[in-house]
C-alpha positions in Angstrom: 3.9 12.3 27.3 1.1 12.1 29.8 2.9 8.9 30.6 6.5 10.3 30.6 4.7 12.8 32.8 3.8 10.4 34.7 7.0 8.3 35.1 8.9 11.4 36.2 6.5 12.1 38.9 6.5 8.2 39.8 10.5 8.4 39.9 10.7 11.8 42.2 8.0 10.7 44.8 10.1 7.3 45.2 13.0 8.9 45.2 11.6 11.1 48.3 9.9 8.4 50.2 12.5 6.0 49.7 15.6 8.3 50.0 16.9 6.2 47.2 21.2 7.4 45.9 20.3 9.3 43.0 22.6 7.1 41.1 19.7 5.2 41.6 17.0 8.3 40.8 19.4 8.9 37.1 19.4 5.1 36.0 15.5 4.8 36.1 15.1 8.2 34.2 17.2 7.3 31.9 15.4 3.9 31.0 12.3 6.6 31.0 14.1 8.8 27.8 15.0 5.4 26.8 11.1 4.8 25.9 9.9 8.1 24.9 12.6 7.9 22.3 11.0 4.3 21.2 8.3 5.4 21.1 9.1 7.9 19.4 10.9 5.7 16.5 7.9 3.1 16.7 5.2 6.3 15.5 7.5 7.9 12.9 7.8 4.3 11.4 4.4 3.8 11.4 3.2 6.9 9.4 6.7 6.4 6.6 4.8 2.9 6.1 1.7 5.0 5.9 3.3 7.3 3.2 5.0 4.4 1.3 1.5 2.5 0.7 0.2 5.7 -0.6 3.1 6.5 -2.8 2.9 3.2 -4.4 -0.6 3.2 -4.9 -0.5 6.3 -6.6 2.9 5.4 -8.9 0.4 2.0 -9.9 -3.2 4.5 -10.5 0.0 6.6 -12.5 1.3 2.8 -14.2 -2.4 1.8 -15.6 -3.2 5.6 -16.7 -0.3 5.5 -18.8 -0.9 2.3 -20.0 -4.5 2.9 -21.6 -2.9 6.5 -23.3 -0.5 4.1 -25.1 -3.0 1.9 -26.2 -5.1 5.1 -27.2 -1.8 6.4 -28.7 -1.2 3.5 -30.8 -4.7 3.4 -32.3 -4.9 6.9 -33.7 -1.8 5.6 -35.2 -3.0 3.0 -37.0 -6.0 4.7 -38.1 -3.3 7.4 -39.4 -0.9 4.7 -41.3 -4.0 3.2 -42.3 -4.6 6.5 -44.2 -1.6 7.6 -45.5 -1.3 3.9 -47.0 -4.6 5.0 -49.1 -3.7 8.3 -50.0 -0.4 6.1 -51.2 -1.8 3.9 -53.1 -4.3 7.2 -54.2 -0.9 8.7 -55.8 0.9 5.4 -56.9 -1.8 4.9 -59.6 -2.0 8.9 -60.6 1.7 8.4 -61.1 1.5 5.3 -62.7 -1.7 7.4 -65.1 0.4 10.5 -65.9 3.9 8.2 -66.5 1.2 6.5 -69.3 -0.2 9.7 -70.3 3.1 11.2 -70.9 4.2 8.3 -72.8 1.3 8.0 -75.0 2.1 12.4 -76.0 5.6 11.6 -76.2 5.6 12.8 -79.9 3.1 15.3 -79.2 3.8 18.8 -78.4 6.6 20.2 -75.9 4.2 22.4 -74.0 2.3 19.3 -73.2 5.0 17.5 -72.7 6.5 19.9 -70.3 3.7 20.4 -68.4 3.1 15.9 -68.7 6.9 16.1 -67.2 5.8 18.8 -64.4 3.1 17.1 -63.0 4.6 13.7 -63.1 7.9 15.2 -60.9 5.1 17.0 -58.3 3.4 13.5 -58.2 7.0 11.9 -57.6 8.1 13.8 -54.9 4.9 13.9 -52.8 5.0 10.4 -53.3 8.3 10.2 -51.5 6.8 12.9 -48.9 4.2 10.4 -48.4 6.7 7.6 -47.7 9.0 9.0 -45.6 6.2 10.0 -43.6 4.8 6.4 -43.5 8.4 5.1 -42.0 8.7 7.5 -40.3 5.1 6.6 -38.6 6.1 2.7 -38.5 9.3 3.5 -36.5 7.7 5.0 -34.6 5.2 2.7 -33.9 7.4 0.5 -33.3 9.2 1.9 -30.2 5.2 2.8 -28.8 4.5 -0.7 -29.8 7.8 -1.4 -27.5 7.2 1.2 -24.9 3.7 -1.2 -24.3 5.5 -3.9 -23.9 7.4 -3.0 -21.2 4.9 -1.6 -19.5 2.3 -4.2 -19.9 4.5 -6.7 -18.6 5.6 -3.7 -15.0 2.2 -3.4 -14.9 1.1 -7.6 -15.1 4.0 -8.2 -12.9 2.6 -5.8 -10.3 -0.9 -7.2 -10.3 0.8 -10.3 -10.0 2.3 -9.6 -7.0 -0.8 -7.4 -5.7 -2.4 -10.6 -6.5 -0.1 -13.1 -5.1 -0.4 -10.8 -1.4 -4.1 -10.6 -1.0 -3.8 -14.8 -1.8 -1.5 -14.2 0.9 -3.8 -12.1 2.7 -6.8 -14.9 2.4 -4.9 -17.3 3.2 -3.6 -15.8 6.8 -7.2 -15.3 7.7 -7.9 -18.8 7.0 -5.6 -20.5 9.4 -6.1 -17.1 12.1 -9.7 -18.2 11.9 -9.0 -22.3 12.2 -6.6 -21.3 15.4 -9.5 -19.4 16.7 -12.4 -21.1 16.1 -13.7 -21.8 19.8 -13.4 -17.4 20.0 -15.2 -16.1 17.6 -18.6 -16.4 19.3 -17.0 -14.8 22.7 -15.8 -11.6 21.8 -13.9 -11.6 18.8 -13.9 -11.1 15.4 -11.3 -11.7 12.6 -12.1 -9.7 9.1 -10.0 -8.2 5.9 -10.2 -4.1 5.4 -7.4 -2.1 2.8 -5.3 -5.5 2.1 -4.8 -6.6 5.6 -6.2 -8.7 8.7 -7.9 -7.1 11.8 -8.1 -9.6 14.3 -10.2 -7.6 16.9 -11.1 -8.3 20.7 -13.1 -7.3 23.3 -13.0 -5.3 25.7 -14.4 -8.5 28.1 -11.7 -10.8 26.4 -8.9 -9.8 27.6 -9.0 -7.2 30.7 -10.7 -6.5 33.4 -12.8 -2.9 33.6 -9.7 0.0 34.1 -7.2 -2.7 34.0 -4.2 -3.6 31.7 -3.8 -7.2 32.7 -4.6 -10.1 30.5 -7.3 -12.3 31.9 -6.7 -16.3 31.3 -9.1 -16.0 28.2 -7.7 -13.8 26.6 -4.2 -15.3 27.1 -5.8 -18.4 25.7 -6.7 -16.6 22.8 -3.0 -14.9 21.9 -0.7 -18.0 22.6 -3.4 -19.8 20.1 -2.9 -16.6 17.6 1.2 -16.6 18.2 1.4 -19.9 16.8 0.4 -19.1 14.3 2.4 -15.8 13.4 5.3 -17.6 14.6 4.9 -20.1 11.2 4.3 -16.7 9.1 7.7 -14.8 8.7 6.5 -12.2 6.4 3.7 -10.6 8.2 4.2 -7.6 10.3 2.6 -7.5 13.3 0.4 -3.9 14.9 -1.8 -3.9 17.6 -3.7 -1.5 19.1 -5.4 -0.4 22.5 -8.3 1.1 22.7 -11.3 2.9 24.8 -14.5 4.7 25.2 -14.6 7.7 25.4 -16.0 7.8 28.9 -13.2 9.4 31.3 -10.8 7.5 33.1 -10.6 7.9 36.5 -7.0 8.5 37.4 -4.9 5.8 39.4 -1.1 4.6 40.1 -2.3 2.4 36.4 -3.3 4.7 34.5 -3.4 8.1 34.1 -6.4 8.1 31.2 -7.7 6.3 28.1 -4.4 7.0 26.3 -2.4 5.9 28.8 -4.4 2.6 29.5 -4.3 1.7 25.6 -1.1 1.9 25.3 -0.4 -0.6 28.3 -3.0 -2.5 27.3 -1.5 -2.9 23.9 2.0 -3.1 25.4 1.0 -6.5 27.2 -0.5 -7.7 24.5 2.5 -7.9 22.2 3.9 -9.7 25.5 1.8 -12.5 25.8 2.4 -12.7 21.8 6.1 -13.0 22.2 6.9 -14.9 25.2 7.9 -18.6 24.4 7.6 -18.0 20.8 10.3 -17.2 18.4 8.4 -13.9 16.7 11.0 -11.8 16.2 10.1 -8.2 17.8 11.3 -6.3 15.1 7.9 -7.4 13.6 5.2 -6.4 16.2 4.2 -2.5 17.0 2.4 -1.3 19.9 0.3 1.2 19.7 -2.5 3.0 22.6 -5.8 5.2 20.2 -7.3 5.4 23.3 -10.8 6.5 22.7 -10.4 8.3 19.2 -10.3 6.1 16.7 -13.9 4.4 17.2 -15.5 2.1 15.2 -19.6 3.4 16.8 -20.1 6.9 17.4 -23.6 6.5 19.0 -23.1 7.4 23.0 -24.7 3.6 24.0 -23.5 1.5 26.4 -23.5 -1.5 23.2 -21.6 1.5 21.1 -19.1 2.0 24.3 -18.6 -1.8 24.3 -17.4 -2.2 20.8 -15.0 0.5 21.3 -13.5 -1.2 23.9 -11.1 -3.5 22.3 -7.9 -4.5 21.2 -7.5 -4.5 17.4 -4.3 -7.1 15.8 -3.5 -5.7 12.0 -1.6 -8.2 10.2 -0.3 -7.3 7.1 1.8 -8.6 5.0 5.7 -7.4 3.9 5.7 -5.5 0.5 9.0 -5.9 0.2 8.9 -7.4 -3.6 6.4 -4.7 -4.3 9.2 -2.4 -3.5 11.4 -3.6 -4.7 9.4 -3.5 -8.1 8.9 0.3 -7.9 12.0 1.2 -6.8 13.5 -0.6 -9.9 10.9 1.5 -12.3 
């Protein structure tokens, strides 16, 4: 919003000072409005990606919990089946004994015979119930086993995709480190965090104080990095500009720290795209101002670390998204 206001003020001053025709004024205003809309869309897309990432992790955690619950249920049912099988065997032996006793006493009194027949029938009915329950439990267990196998396959697929993503991130970090080897001791660090590769360039490597113009040393580093990014089309690229918390002295180039950080991020994007085949849709420029420090101390050393540009490289997760949607 501050950037848009600055643009409008500049346009109005230019109009009154230079007496530019109203058609030219409208054209410049239209371009400024388009910039604002593009910035809003980019922020919305970034927030959606963050929400999607959290939902995917939550979904994977639920699948893992369901998987563990199915295993526990299956173990309980197996124990129950074993107990039912033991009870069934006891009843079967009792039934056999009663039947033998009935045969031995078949010549005895009719009352005793009737009693034995009643006991035999009761035992036979109970045995039939146990058999029916056993078959039902076996059928349920088969269903649970089948469902467990399907869940296990899904979990292995998700783990495989995540492992491949981690391998891709490690390989990308190695490529970036090799390309920027000569800069790592001169204000450049490369690390992996939250499954992403962070290339952090200190302010002194890229810009003069208060400037959004990339110096020659920074341009050389960015050109080397762009060659790696050009060869890895499955990587999304976020460029974040950061400043310290010292108020920026407003001038014609920037209004405040936030404005300066956004202009610096945009300047880095232009250098990465210049003379390459990198698809511009893969890149996002973001100004964070002083609101995302890595050091919160109010010292000169801490402020120097906070003045940086982060280039965040994220592998595309289309395969993972597709698997989650299908399930």
